[in-house]
C-alpha positions in Angstrom: -15.6 -55.1 15.9 -18.4 -52.4 16.2 -19.1 -48.9 17.9 -22.6 -48.5 19.3 -23.4 -45.0 21.1 -26.7 -44.7 22.9 -28.3 -41.2 22.6 -30.4 -39.4 25.3 -33.4 -39.6 22.9 -33.2 -43.4 22.9 -31.7 -43.6 19.4 -28.3 -45.3 18.7 -25.4 -44.5 16.4 -23.8 -47.7 15.3 -20.8 -48.1 12.9 -18.3 -50.7 11.8 -14.9 -49.3 11.4 -12.5 -51.4 9.4 -9.7 -49.0 9.7 -9.7 -49.4 13.4 -10.3 -53.1 14.0 -11.2 -56.2 12.1 -14.5 -56.5 10.2 -17.1 -59.1 11.5 -15.4 -62.5 11.2 -16.5 -66.2 11.5 -13.9 -68.7 12.6 -14.1 -72.5 11.9 -11.5 -74.7 13.7 -10.7 -78.5 13.2 -8.2 -80.6 15.0 -7.5 -84.3 14.3 -5.4 -86.0 17.0 -4.2 -89.6 17.3 -2.6 -90.9 20.5 -0.7 -94.1 21.5 -0.1 -94.7 25.3 1.5 -97.8 26.3 2.9 -98.7 29.8 4.4 -101.8 31.5 5.3 -102.2 35.2 6.7 -104.9 37.3 6.9 -105.1 41.2 8.9 -107.6 43.3 8.8 -108.1 47.0 12.3 -109.4 47.8 12.0 -109.3 51.5 8.6 -109.0 53.4 8.2 -109.9 57.1 7.3 -108.2 60.3 10.7 -106.9 60.9 12.0 -105.8 57.4 10.8 -105.2 53.9 12.6 -104.7 50.5 10.6 -104.0 47.4 11.7 -103.3 43.7 9.6 -101.7 41.1 10.5 -100.9 37.5 8.7 -100.1 34.3 8.6 -98.1 31.0 6.1 -96.1 29.2 5.6 -94.7 25.6 3.4 -91.8 24.6 3.1 -90.9 21.0 0.9 -88.1 19.6 0.1 -86.6 16.2 -2.0 -83.5 15.7 -3.2 -81.6 12.8 -4.8 -78.3 13.4 -6.6 -75.9 10.9 -8.3 -72.7 11.2 -10.5 -71.0 8.6 -11.4 -67.3 8.9 -14.2 -65.8 6.8 -14.6 -62.0 6.9 -17.8 -60.1 5.9 -16.5 -57.3 3.9 -18.6 -54.4 2.1 -18.5 -54.7 -1.6 -19.1 -51.0 -1.8 -18.6 -48.5 1.1 -21.8 -47.9 2.8 -23.6 -50.6 0.8 -25.1 -52.2 4.1 -26.2 -50.1 7.0 -25.4 -51.3 10.5 -28.0 -50.9 13.1 -26.1 -52.3 16.0 -27.4 -55.9 15.6 -24.4 -58.1 14.2 -26.8 -61.0 13.4 -28.9 -58.9 11.1 -25.9 -57.3 9.4 -24.4 -60.7 8.4 -27.8 -62.2 7.5 -28.1 -64.2 4.2 -30.0 -61.5 2.5 -27.1 -59.0 2.9 -24.7 -61.4 1.2 -23.9 -60.6 -2.6 -26.4 -58.6 -4.7 -29.5 -58.0 -2.6 -33.2 -58.3 -3.6 -33.3 -54.5 -4.3 -30.4 -54.8 -6.6 -27.9 -53.1 -4.3 -24.5 -54.5 -3.4 -24.2 -56.1 0.0 -21.4 -58.1 1.7 -18.8 -60.4 0.2 -17.3 -63.3 2.0 -13.5 -63.2 2.0 -11.2 -66.0 3.1 -8.8 -64.2 5.6 -7.1 -67.4 7.0 -3.6 -67.2 8.3 -1.1 -70.0 7.6 0.6 -69.2 10.8 -2.5 -70.4 12.7 -2.4 -73.8 11.1 0.1 -76.4 12.1 1.0 -80.1 12.2 2.5 -81.4 15.5 4.3 -84.5 16.7 5.2 -85.6 20.2 7.0 -88.7 21.5 7.9 -89.3 25.2 9.6 -92.5 26.0 10.3 -93.2 29.7 11.7 -95.8 31.9 12.1 -95.9 35.7 13.4 -98.0 38.7 12.6 -97.5 42.4 13.0 -99.3 45.7 11.6 -99.1 49.1 13.0 -100.6 52.3 13.2 -100.0 56.0 16.4 -98.6 57.9 15.9 -100.3 61.3 12.3 -100.1 62.9 11.8 -96.3 62.8 12.9 -95.2 59.2 11.4 -96.1 55.9 13.0 -95.2 52.5 11.5 -94.9 49.1 13.7 -93.8 46.1 14.2 -94.1 42.5 15.1 -92.6 39.2 13.2 -91.9 36.0 14.6 -91.1 32.6 12.5 -89.5 29.8 13.4 -88.9 26.2 11.2 -86.2 24.8 10.8 -85.2 21.0 8.3 -82.6 20.1 8.1 -81.0 16.6 5.7 -78.4 15.3 5.5 -77.4 11.6 3.5 -74.3 10.8 1.8 -74.0 7.5 3.5 -70.7 7.1 6.7 -71.7 5.5 8.5 -68.6 6.6 8.4 -69.8 10.3 11.0 -72.1 11.3 10.1 -75.5 12.8 9.5 -75.5 16.6 11.4 -78.4 18.1 12.3 -79.8 21.6 14.6 -82.8 21.8 15.8 -83.6 25.3 16.8 -86.4 27.6 15.9 -85.7 31.2 16.9 -87.6 34.4 14.4 -87.2 37.3 15.4 -88.4 40.8 13.0 -88.9 43.7 13.9 -89.8 47.3 11.7 -89.9 50.5 12.4 -90.8 54.2 9.5 -91.6 56.6 10.4 -91.2 60.4 8.1 -93.0 62.7 8.2 -90.8 65.8 5.2 -92.4 67.7 3.7 -95.7 66.8 0.6 -97.2 68.4 0.9 -95.2 71.6 -1.9 -95.9 74.1 -3.6 -92.8 75.5 -6.5 -93.0 78.0 -9.7 -91.2 76.9 -10.2 -88.1 78.9 -14.0 -88.4 78.9 -14.3 -92.1 79.3 -11.5 -93.3 81.3 -12.4 -97.0 80.5 -11.4 -96.4 76.9 -8.0 -96.0 75.3 -7.1 -94.4 72.0 -4.0 -95.2 70.0 -1.8 -92.5 68.3 0.6 -92.6 65.5 2.9 -89.8 64.3 5.2 -89.8 61.4 7.4 -87.1 59.6 8.1 -87.4 55.9 11.0 -85.7 54.1 11.0 -85.8 50.3 12.7 -84.6 47.3 11.8 -85.0 43.6 12.2 -83.4 40.2 9.5 -83.0 37.5 8.8 -81.7 34.2 6.4 -79.2 32.7 6.1 -79.1 28.9 4.5 -76.3 26.7 1.6 -76.9 24.5 2.0 -77.5 20.6 0.5 -74.3 19.6 3.1 -72.3 21.6 5.7 -73.3 19.1 3.9 -71.8 16.1 4.0 -68.1 17.0 
C-alpha cells in the first residue's frame, strides 16, 4: 500500500496514495468450529477356507460441523492530509506516537473500522453416509471386491451481509465401487541365475477397478 522510489543520490521518495490502493490496514481474524464425527463398522466372514472366501462389510457415519468466522479490519487514516510524513518504514508510520493528537499538538492518524460484513459468515455442514460391500473369489484366479455408498450432504453458509443470499448444498449421492483382481502368476518357481542352488518365487496380478468419489467446496467459497 505504499510507493518507494530510490534515487541515485541514496535518498528515497516514499508516499502512501489512498486514491490508488488501500491505506495501511491491520486484519484480525477469529474462527470457532465445533465438530462431531461418529462411525460404526461391522465385518462378517461368511465363508473362509483355502478354496473360497466370502466377506460382507457394512457401516454408517455422521459428520456434523458448525463454524463461525469473523474478520475485523482496522485502517490507519490521516486525520488531515499530510499530517504524518511517510519515510518508507511502515512500522514507524503506524507507531503509537502517530495515533491521534501527537506530542507536538499536530493531528496524526485515526483508526477506522473498515470491516466488511461479506467477509463474516456462519456455516453448517452435515454429511450422513452408509455403505455395504462384499468380497469373494470367482474360481481360483479372480477376486472381486465391490460395494455402494450413499451420502446425504447438507451445507449452509449465511453471510453477515444480509444482501447476499444463503449459500446452500443439499444433495443425495450414490457412489459405487468395483474391483477385479486377476491372478496371472501365483507362486511360480524360478531358478536363481547367479546361485543355481536357490529358487525364487514370483507372483503377478492385474487389478481393474472403478469408483466414484466426491469433492466438496470450502465454506468460504459460498460467501462471495
